[in-house]
C-alpha positions as CSV (number, residue, x, y, z in Angstrom):
1,M,-0.1,0.0,0.0
2,S,1.1,3.2,-1.3
3,N,1.6,6.4,1.1
4,V,-0.6,8.1,-1.3
5,Q,-3.1,5.4,-0.7
6,I,-3.2,6.4,3.2
7,R,-3.3,9.9,2.8
8,T,-6.6,9.1,0.3
9,A,-8.4,7.0,2.8
10,F,-7.4,9.1,5.6
11,H,-7.9,12.8,5.8
12,M,-7.1,14.6,8.5
13,K,-10.3,16.7,9.7
14,T,-8.8,20.4,10.6
15,R,-11.9,21.3,13.2
16,R,-10.0,23.4,16.0
17,D,-12.7,21.5,18.3
18,V,-11.4,17.9,16.9
19,L,-7.7,18.1,16.7
20,K,-5.3,20.9,18.7
21,L,-2.0,21.0,17.2
22,S,0.7,23.0,18.2
23,A,1.5,25.8,15.1
24,A,4.9,24.1,14.4
25,G,3.1,20.8,14.6
26,S,0.3,21.9,12.2
27,L,2.9,23.0,9.5
28,L,5.0,19.5,10.0
29,V,1.3,17.8,9.6
30,A,0.2,19.8,6.5
31,V,4.0,19.6,4.7
32,A,3.8,15.5,5.4
33,L,0.5,15.0,4.4
34,S,1.0,16.9,1.1
35,V,4.3,15.0,0.1
36,G,3.0,11.4,1.6
37,T,6.4,11.1,2.8
38,A,7.5,8.8,6.1
39,P,9.7,10.8,8.1
40,A,13.8,10.1,7.8
41,L,14.3,7.8,10.5
42,A,17.8,6.8,12.6
43,A,20.2,4.0,11.3
44,D,19.1,2.1,14.1
45,K,15.4,0.9,12.8
46,P,12.4,1.4,15.4
47,K,10.5,-1.5,16.6
48,V,6.6,-1.1,15.7
49,G,4.2,-3.2,17.7
50,L,0.4,-3.3,16.7
51,I,-2.2,-4.7,19.1
52,M,-5.9,-5.6,17.3
53,K,-8.8,-6.9,18.6
54,S,-10.0,-10.7,18.1
55,L,-8.5,-12.2,14.7
56,S,-11.6,-14.4,14.4
57,N,-13.2,-11.1,13.6
58,E,-12.6,-10.2,9.8
59,F,-12.2,-6.4,10.3
60,F,-9.0,-7.2,12.4
61,K,-7.6,-9.5,9.9
62,Q,-8.1,-6.9,7.0
63,M,-6.2,-5.0,9.3
64,K,-3.5,-7.3,9.9
65,A,-3.1,-8.0,6.1
66,G,-2.8,-4.0,5.4
67,A,-0.2,-3.6,8.2
68,D,1.7,-6.4,7.4
69,D,1.6,-5.2,3.8
70,Y,2.8,-1.7,4.8
71,A,5.3,-3.0,6.9
72,A,7.1,-4.9,4.1
73,K,7.1,-2.5,1.9
74,N,8.7,-0.5,4.5
75,A,11.0,-2.9,5.9
76,D,14.0,-0.7,5.8
77,K,12.5,2.2,8.2
78,F,11.3,-0.1,10.5
79,D,10.9,-3.8,12.5
80,F,7.2,-4.9,12.7
81,K,5.1,-7.2,15.0
82,A,1.6,-7.6,14.9
83,V,-0.8,-9.4,17.6
84,G,-4.4,-9.9,18.2
85,M,-6.8,-11.6,20.7
86,K,-8.4,-15.1,20.7
87,D,-11.7,-13.9,21.1
88,E,-13.5,-10.2,21.6
89,R,-13.2,-10.6,25.1
90,D,-10.0,-12.1,25.7
91,F,-9.0,-8.5,27.4
92,A,-6.1,-10.1,29.7
93,S,-4.1,-11.1,26.5
94,Q,-3.6,-6.9,25.0
95,V,-2.6,-6.4,28.4
96,D,0.2,-9.1,28.1
97,A,1.1,-7.6,24.9
98,V,1.6,-4.6,25.9
99,E,3.9,-5.4,29.2
100,N,5.7,-7.7,26.4
101,F,6.4,-4.9,24.0
102,V,7.6,-2.6,26.6
103,T,10.0,-5.5,27.8
104,Q,11.1,-5.9,25.0
105,K,11.6,-2.0,24.4
106,Y,9.4,-1.3,21.6
107,D,9.2,2.0,20.1
108,I,5.9,2.4,19.0
109,I,2.6,0.5,20.2
110,V,-0.2,1.2,17.9
111,V,-3.6,-0.2,19.6
112,A,-6.8,-1.0,19.1
113,P,-8.0,-1.3,22.4
114,A,-10.6,-3.9,23.8
115,D,-11.8,-1.8,27.1
116,S,-11.5,1.6,26.8
117,K,-11.0,2.4,30.3
118,A,-9.0,-1.1,31.8
119,M,-6.3,-0.5,28.8
120,V,-5.7,3.0,29.8
121,T,-3.6,1.9,32.8
122,P,-1.0,-0.8,30.8
123,L,-0.6,1.9,28.4
124,A,0.1,4.8,30.5
125,K,2.5,2.4,31.9
126,A,3.8,2.0,28.5
127,V,4.0,6.1,28.2
128,K,5.9,6.7,31.0
129,A,8.5,4.1,29.7
130,G,9.2,6.1,27.1
131,V,7.3,4.3,24.3
132,K,4.8,5.9,22.0
133,V,1.8,4.8,21.9
134,I,-0.7,5.4,19.3
135,N,-4.7,4.4,20.0
136,I,-6.9,3.7,16.9
137,D,-10.2,2.5,16.1
138,V,-11.3,2.5,19.4
139,A,-10.9,5.9,21.8
140,L,-9.6,5.5,24.9
141,D,-11.5,7.2,27.9
142,E,-11.0,10.4,27.9
143,D,-11.4,10.5,32.4
144,A,-9.3,7.3,32.1
145,K,-6.5,9.3,30.4
146,K,-6.7,12.2,32.9
147,A,-6.8,10.3,35.7
148,A,-3.6,8.2,34.3
149,G,-1.8,11.5,33.8
150,V,-1.7,10.5,29.6
151,D,-2.9,12.8,26.9
152,L,-2.9,10.5,24.3
153,A,-4.6,11.7,20.8
154,F,-7.4,9.0,19.2
155,F,-6.7,8.0,15.5
156,G,-10.6,6.6,14.3
157,P,-13.8,7.2,12.7
158,D,-16.7,8.8,14.0
159,N,-18.3,5.7,15.1
160,R,-22.0,7.4,15.9
161,D,-22.0,9.5,12.5
162,G,-21.2,6.4,10.9
163,A,-23.6,4.3,12.5
164,K,-26.0,7.0,12.3
165,L,-25.6,6.1,7.7
166,A,-26.4,3.1,8.3
167,G,-29.4,3.3,10.5
168,D,-30.6,6.4,8.6
169,A,-30.7,4.0,5.5
170,L,-32.9,1.4,7.3
171,A,-35.2,3.9,8.4
172,K,-35.4,5.3,4.9
173,D,-36.3,1.8,3.8
174,L,-39.0,1.1,6.2
175,G,-40.4,4.5,7.0
176,K,-41.8,6.0,9.7
177,G,-43.4,3.2,12.6
178,G,-40.8,0.7,11.2
179,K,-40.3,-2.0,14.2
180,V,-36.5,-2.8,14.3
181,V,-34.0,-4.6,16.9
182,V,-30.5,-3.6,17.6
183,L,-27.0,-5.6,18.3
184,E,-24.6,-3.5,20.1
185,G,-21.1,-4.4,20.4
186,N,-18.9,-5.0,23.9
187,P,-20.4,-2.7,26.4
188,E,-17.0,-2.1,27.8
189,A,-15.9,-0.3,24.3
190,D,-16.3,3.2,23.4
191,N,-17.0,2.4,20.1
192,A,-19.7,0.3,20.6
193,K,-21.4,3.1,23.1
194,E,-21.0,5.4,19.9
195,R,-22.3,2.9,17.6
196,A,-25.7,2.5,20.0
197,K,-26.0,6.4,20.6
198,G,-25.8,6.8,16.1
199,F,-28.5,4.0,16.0
200,A,-30.6,5.4,18.5
201,D,-30.4,8.6,16.5
202,S,-31.8,7.2,13.5
203,I,-34.5,5.8,15.3
204,K,-35.8,9.0,16.9
205,A,-34.9,10.7,13.6
206,G,-36.5,8.4,11.5
207,G,-39.9,7.6,13.3
208,L,-38.9,4.1,13.8
209,Q,-40.2,1.8,17.3
210,L,-37.6,0.3,19.3
211,L,-38.6,-3.5,20.2
212,D,-35.0,-4.6,21.9
213,S,-31.5,-4.1,21.9
214,K,-28.9,-6.3,23.6
215,T,-25.2,-6.9,23.1
216,A,-23.6,-9.6,21.1
217,H,-20.1,-8.5,21.7
218,W,-19.0,-8.4,18.5
219,E,-19.3,-12.4,18.2
220,T,-21.2,-14.1,15.1
221,E,-22.5,-16.7,16.9
222,E,-23.8,-15.1,19.6
223,A,-25.6,-12.8,17.3
224,N,-26.9,-15.9,16.0
225,T,-28.2,-16.7,19.4
226,V,-29.7,-13.3,20.2
227,M,-31.0,-12.7,16.8
228,T,-33.0,-16.2,17.0
229,N,-34.3,-15.3,20.5
230,F,-35.1,-11.9,19.0
231,L,-37.6,-14.0,16.5
232,T,-39.1,-16.2,18.9
233,K,-39.9,-12.8,21.2
234,Y,-41.0,-10.5,18.6
235,H,-43.1,-11.5,15.3
236,D,-43.0,-8.2,13.3
237,I,-39.7,-7.3,13.3
238,Q,-38.8,-5.4,10.1
239,G,-35.2,-4.4,10.6
240,V,-32.1,-5.1,12.3
241,M,-29.3,-2.6,13.2
242,A,-26.0,-4.6,14.1
243,A,-22.7,-2.8,15.7
244,N,-20.3,-4.6,13.4
245,D,-20.8,-6.9,10.0
246,S,-19.6,-10.2,12.5
247,M,-22.3,-9.6,14.1
248,V,-24.8,-9.3,10.9
249,L,-23.6,-12.6,9.7
250,G,-24.8,-14.4,12.7
251,V,-28.5,-12.0,12.1
252,V,-28.4,-13.6,8.5
253,K,-27.8,-17.2,9.4
254,A,-30.8,-17.0,12.2
255,L,-32.9,-15.2,9.3
256,D,-31.8,-18.0,6.9
257,A,-32.8,-20.6,9.3
258,A,-36.4,-18.6,9.7
259,G,-36.9,-18.0,5.9
260,L,-36.4,-14.5,6.8
261,S,-33.8,-13.2,4.7
262,G,-34.6,-10.3,2.3
263,K,-37.5,-9.8,4.4
264,I,-36.3,-8.3,7.3
265,K,-33.8,-5.6,6.4
266,V,-30.1,-5.8,8.2
267,V,-27.9,-3.2,8.6
268,G,-24.1,-3.3,9.9
269,F,-21.0,-1.6,9.6
270,D,-17.0,-2.2,8.7
271,N,-17.9,-3.8,5.1
272,I,-15.9,-7.0,5.6
273,P,-15.7,-9.1,2.3
274,A,-17.8,-11.8,4.0
275,V,-21.0,-9.2,4.1
276,Q,-20.1,-7.5,0.4
277,P,-22.2,-10.8,-1.1
278,L,-24.9,-10.3,1.1
279,I,-25.5,-6.9,0.0
280,K,-25.5,-7.9,-3.5
281,D,-27.9,-10.6,-2.8
282,G,-30.3,-8.4,-1.1
283,K,-29.7,-10.2,2.7
284,V,-28.0,-7.0,4.0
285,L,-29.3,-3.4,3.3
286,A,-26.0,-1.4,4.1
287,T,-22.7,-1.2,6.1
288,V,-20.5,1.2,6.9
289,E,-16.8,1.5,5.2
290,Q,-14.1,2.4,8.2
291,Y,-11.4,1.5,6.2
292,G,-9.5,-1.0,8.3
293,A,-7.0,-2.2,6.4
294,Q,-5.2,1.3,6.0
295,M,-6.4,2.5,10.1
296,A,-3.1,0.2,11.4
297,A,-0.7,2.1,8.6
298,M,-1.8,5.1,9.2
299,G,-1.2,4.7,12.8
300,I,2.5,3.1,12.2
301,D,2.8,6.2,10.1
302,Y,1.9,8.6,12.8
303,G,3.9,6.9,15.4
304,L,6.7,7.1,13.1
305,R,6.1,10.8,13.3
306,E,6.1,11.3,16.8
307,M,9.4,9.7,17.2
308,K,10.3,13.0,15.1
309,G,9.0,15.2,17.3
310,E,5.8,15.6,16.2
311,K,2.5,15.7,18.9
312,F,-0.6,14.8,18.3
313,T,-3.7,15.5,20.5
314,G,-7.6,15.3,20.5
315,W,-9.1,13.6,17.7
316,V,-7.7,13.0,14.2
317,K,-10.7,11.9,12.1
318,T,-10.3,9.4,9.6
319,D,-13.0,8.4,6.8
320,I,-16.4,6.6,6.4
321,K,-18.5,6.2,4.2
322,L,-21.9,4.0,3.5
323,V,-22.0,1.3,1.2
324,T,-25.2,0.0,-0.2
325,K,-26.0,-2.4,-3.3
């Protein structure tokens, strides 16, 4: 993946209330983005570690593939290792990964935290050990960061706006009074909370009727169980909002088993490859692209720039896009 492609997929929003940089830092950012080049590095290559969530989730498989490709193309600039969790609630493995990278004297840790609050403590220890920490995908909790005495920027999408894009597409299709259920993500993750808010915004704006909302912790099989239970309890469901596409797969599996695929409309978030044919076949109405394959590569690039003296704070927004048939 070229730096030009990364620049195209991810451009910084320059709202003062989103990202606050020093004047010198702003100039460096503008120059770096305009030429699309990575910073010059010392002879000793930095060591970069990427910590993701569950690698059983197609989104993080995409993220790892994109990061591996970027690292291979820049092997002369940095050494790289990526790790993930066995499932979405295997939080301890993320903590272990941070501690291992610090012990092994990694220079940069790029992390998509599974728990927005609990992950702050180990990452704060990494920062105090001199590691550059880049928070992508899921924002760390602001109050927890303040309590830990760290100022870390968040590089990622507006999950609330993204969920509203999907929810609005469903509301438009169903019309006012449409009856819907929601499958939420991991309650400890900031992006799950924000996507739930985005769906709620759509339900209110579109005049939909919410029948029920439960977490399936981002997982396909759990989503299948939750959706099966919804179908048993509610016989008039018209639409489903799922906070990620892994759960969409579980929802569609339940709908297939009930002979209701295509009749009950489904929207999701992530645009993973497995969902794309379901959109074409009419089993899924819409999803949201957040460019997971490029996100970690962007995080690595920002980490390298911090090593060269740039400082980022606040929220560096990355792109989202509604995907339909």
